[in-house]
Structure formats: structure tokens, C-alpha cells
C-alpha positions as CSV (number, residue, x, y, z in Angstrom):
1,M,109.6,182.3,209.4
2,S,108.0,179.8,212.0
3,F,105.6,177.6,210.7
4,N,103.0,179.6,213.0
5,T,103.9,183.0,211.9
6,K,103.3,181.3,208.2
7,L,99.9,180.0,209.0
8,L,98.8,183.8,210.7
9,E,100.4,185.4,207.3
10,I,97.8,182.7,205.6
11,F,94.5,183.0,207.7
12,K,95.4,187.0,207.8
13,N,94.9,187.2,203.7
14,E,92.5,184.1,203.7
15,G,90.0,186.6,206.5
16,I,90.4,184.0,209.0
17,S,89.9,185.0,212.4
18,T,88.5,182.2,214.3
19,A,89.5,178.6,215.1
20,K,86.1,177.5,213.5
21,N,87.2,179.4,210.4
22,A,90.3,177.6,210.2
23,E,89.3,174.1,210.6
24,I,86.8,174.9,207.8
25,F,89.8,176.7,205.7
26,F,92.3,172.9,206.4
27,E,89.5,170.4,205.4
28,K,88.8,172.2,202.2
29,E,92.7,172.3,201.3
30,I,93.3,168.4,202.2
31,T,90.5,167.6,200.7
32,L,91.8,169.5,197.1
33,L,95.6,168.2,198.1
34,Q,94.0,164.5,198.5
35,E,91.5,164.7,195.2
36,S,94.6,165.8,193.6
37,G,96.8,163.1,194.8
38,K,99.4,165.2,196.2
39,I,98.8,163.6,199.9
40,S,97.6,160.1,200.5
41,L,95.6,159.2,203.7
42,G,97.2,156.2,204.5
43,L,96.0,152.5,204.6
44,D,92.5,151.7,205.0
45,Q,92.3,149.7,208.5
46,N,93.9,153.1,209.9
47,L,91.4,156.1,208.6
48,G,89.3,157.8,211.4
49,G,87.7,161.1,211.3
50,F,88.0,163.3,208.0
51,S,90.2,160.8,206.5
52,L,88.0,158.2,206.6
53,E,85.4,160.8,205.6
54,L,87.6,161.5,202.5
55,R,88.1,157.8,201.4
56,V,84.4,157.5,201.6
57,K,83.6,160.0,199.3
58,E,86.4,158.8,197.4
59,L,84.8,155.6,197.0
60,F,81.5,156.1,196.0
61,K,82.4,159.1,193.6
62,S,84.9,156.0,191.7
63,A,81.7,153.9,191.9
64,G,79.6,156.5,189.7
65,F,78.2,158.1,192.5
66,N,77.5,161.9,192.5
67,I,77.4,162.1,196.7
68,E,77.3,165.7,198.5
69,N,78.9,166.5,201.4
70,G,76.1,166.4,204.6
71,R,75.2,169.7,206.8
72,K,77.7,171.6,208.5
73,G,78.6,169.9,211.9
74,Y,75.0,166.8,210.8
75,E,75.2,164.1,208.6
76,D,78.4,163.4,206.4
77,F,77.2,163.0,203.4
78,T,73.9,162.6,200.8
79,I,73.7,160.9,198.1
80,N,70.7,161.2,194.9
81,A,69.2,158.9,193.4
82,D,70.5,158.6,190.2
83,K,67.1,158.7,187.9
84,K,67.3,155.8,185.8
85,F,67.5,153.5,189.5
86,S,64.0,152.0,190.0
87,T,64.4,152.9,194.0
88,Q,64.1,156.5,193.9
89,E,64.3,157.4,197.9
90,S,67.9,159.3,198.4
91,I,70.6,157.9,201.1
92,V,72.0,159.7,204.2
93,I,75.6,158.9,205.1
94,E,77.0,158.6,208.9
95,V,80.6,157.3,208.7
96,K,82.6,156.3,211.9
97,S,85.5,154.6,213.2
98,S,86.4,153.3,217.1
99,K,89.4,151.1,218.6
100,S,86.4,148.9,219.4
101,A,84.9,146.2,217.5
102,V,81.3,147.5,217.7
103,P,80.0,151.6,217.1
104,K,78.4,153.4,219.6
105,L,74.3,153.1,220.3
106,D,75.1,156.6,220.1
107,D,76.6,156.6,216.8
108,L,73.4,154.5,215.5
109,R,71.2,157.3,216.8
110,Q,72.9,160.4,215.1
111,L,72.0,158.6,212.0
112,D,68.7,158.4,213.0
113,D,68.7,161.9,214.0
114,W,69.5,162.8,210.5
115,V,66.6,160.9,208.6
116,F,64.4,162.0,211.0
117,K,65.2,165.6,209.8
118,L,66.2,165.0,206.1
119,S,63.0,163.5,205.9
120,G,60.6,166.5,206.5
121,E,59.0,164.1,209.6
122,E,60.2,166.5,211.8
123,D,57.8,169.8,210.5
124,A,55.3,167.5,209.7
125,R,55.0,166.6,213.4
126,K,54.9,170.0,214.5
127,N,52.6,171.2,212.0
128,G,50.1,168.0,213.2
129,I,50.6,166.6,210.0
130,T,51.1,163.3,210.9
131,S,51.5,161.1,214.4
132,Y,53.7,158.7,213.0
133,S,56.2,157.5,215.6
134,M,59.5,156.7,214.4
135,F,59.7,153.9,217.2
136,N,57.5,151.9,215.3
137,T,58.6,148.3,214.3
138,I,59.5,148.4,210.5
139,S,59.6,144.5,209.0
140,Q,61.6,144.2,206.1
141,T,59.3,143.6,203.4
142,N,57.4,147.7,204.6
143,K,58.1,150.5,203.4
144,H,59.9,152.6,205.3
145,P,58.3,156.1,205.9
146,T,60.9,158.7,205.3
147,P,62.1,159.5,201.7
148,Y,65.8,158.9,202.8
149,K,67.3,155.8,203.6
150,G,70.2,155.7,206.4
151,L,73.4,154.3,205.5
152,F,75.8,153.7,208.1
153,I,79.4,153.3,207.5
154,F,82.1,151.8,210.5
155,N,85.6,151.3,209.9
156,G,87.1,149.4,213.3
157,P,88.7,148.5,215.5
158,I,91.2,150.6,213.4
159,G,94.7,149.4,213.4
160,I,93.6,146.1,213.1
161,D,94.0,144.1,209.3
162,F,90.7,143.7,207.8
163,E,91.5,139.8,207.4
164,S,91.7,139.9,211.3
165,R,88.6,141.6,211.7
166,S,85.1,139.7,212.8
167,K,82.4,140.0,209.9
168,T,80.0,141.5,212.1
169,C,80.3,145.1,213.6
170,I,77.0,145.5,214.8
171,H,76.2,144.0,218.8
172,P,73.1,141.7,219.3
173,S,71.5,144.3,221.4
174,Q,71.7,147.0,218.6
175,M,69.7,145.0,216.2
176,D,66.3,146.0,217.0
177,F,66.8,149.6,216.6
178,V,68.8,148.8,213.8
179,I,65.7,147.1,212.1
180,T,63.1,149.3,213.6
181,R,64.8,152.2,211.8
182,N,65.8,150.9,208.6
183,F,69.1,151.1,208.6
184,C,72.2,149.4,206.3
185,I,75.4,148.9,208.1
186,I,78.5,148.0,206.3
187,T,82.1,148.2,207.4
188,L,84.6,149.9,205.3
189,N,86.2,146.5,204.1
190,A,82.4,145.3,203.3
191,L,82.0,148.8,201.5
192,I,85.1,148.3,199.2
193,D,83.9,145.3,198.2
194,L,80.1,146.3,197.0
195,L,81.6,149.1,195.6
196,K,83.1,146.8,192.9
197,N,79.7,146.2,191.3
198,D,77.5,148.1,188.9
199,D,76.0,151.6,190.7
200,E,72.3,150.4,190.1
201,F,73.1,147.2,191.7
202,I,75.3,149.0,194.7
203,W,72.3,151.1,195.2
204,N,69.1,148.3,195.4
205,T,71.9,146.4,197.6
206,I,71.6,149.2,200.2
207,H,68.2,149.9,199.9
208,N,67.4,146.6,200.5
209,T,69.7,145.3,203.2
210,V,68.0,145.8,206.7
211,G,70.9,145.1,209.2
212,E,73.8,144.6,208.1
213,Y,75.8,144.2,204.7
214,L,77.6,141.4,205.0
215,T,80.0,140.5,202.1
216,S,80.2,136.9,200.9
217,S,84.0,137.1,200.3
């Protein structure tokens, strides 16, 4: 029996008849295999796409956070605040990788879209409840107007050792956009370092970082 024939038999048994449903099925099964330790994700420096998302989820879970998958086709993850945290603002996460040393501005704009939608501001504006503009400048000392903190996690350039990469991943031309939207930007290697701390320190650091988090190591 060929591999394709076996796949078709599995799909038939699972009631799968479209490529989209097959993709969802594979992602679920791969996640279960990875979480059970039966397959490896590989080296962190090489991770991108779905493998990188699995690694980020694994890291936050190991650090004690209840990280949840985002809406299909939208944000990658969300994390709600533990009741013990002084800051109760939820986090919305976008995870990206690239062969480049910096993310695209469009990737950062995606995170802006998720914050905007999840915060309820989109519905509020449609109903005329608020006239607030997300393009207003938000300084580090001012409270962000939405209940979600945007966290952007970047792995790049993939295939290059962490030690050989620049400590920063945000281009100077992108910094105004990042600061205006109160985002915390962090590289995968810096995230791994940050998540070695206790959960409340991690939570506060993410919320207090406006711009890029830079590890001292």
C-alpha cells in the first residue's frame, strides 16, 4: 500500500475531504506527537512557521503560563493574566521567522490588527462609542488604551547561530510604529533567556517593555 493510499484511508476514516481540513488534522497530530516527546522540533536557530509556533507555546507552558491558541487564521496565541499578577492586561502574540535579520513592517501590522480586534475597539468605533485613534502616540509612561498587550516574537535570520546574530531585530524606521502601539518585541533567543525567570517577573517585563526587549547576556 502506497503512502498516499494510506493517507486517503486515514482521511476517509476521519471524514476529511478538503485540503484545509487535512491541514488542521496534521497540525493537531503533529502537536500531540511533539508534546508527547515522540518527535523533535530541531534546533531553535532553524525554526520557522508551525515548528516555531510549537516551540514558543512549549516555552511559555514550561514557564508556567496558560498560553492558548489564537483564532484560526488570526493571532497565534493569547495569554490571560494570572489573578496574582498586578497587571491584568492580557497578551496577544504574533510569531514570525525570516531569513532576514529584521521582520517586515507588514508582520508588525498584523499584530496591530489582532490587538485592535481583540480589544473591542473595532466594535466600539462602529457603534460610535469612542473616537480614539490607534495612530496617536503612546509614550512609555502612558497606559495603552486597549486591554491587550501586543507581543511580537521573531526568529531570524534562521539558520544562523544565535551568537552570530545582532542583539536587535527592529529596524530604526520601524521603531516609531512599535512604540506608538506599545508593542514588546523580542527575539526567540532573548525570549528563551527571559523565560528562565519567575512568572511574575516575566509578565511585568513584557508589559513594561515598549519597543524591543534586549537581554543582558
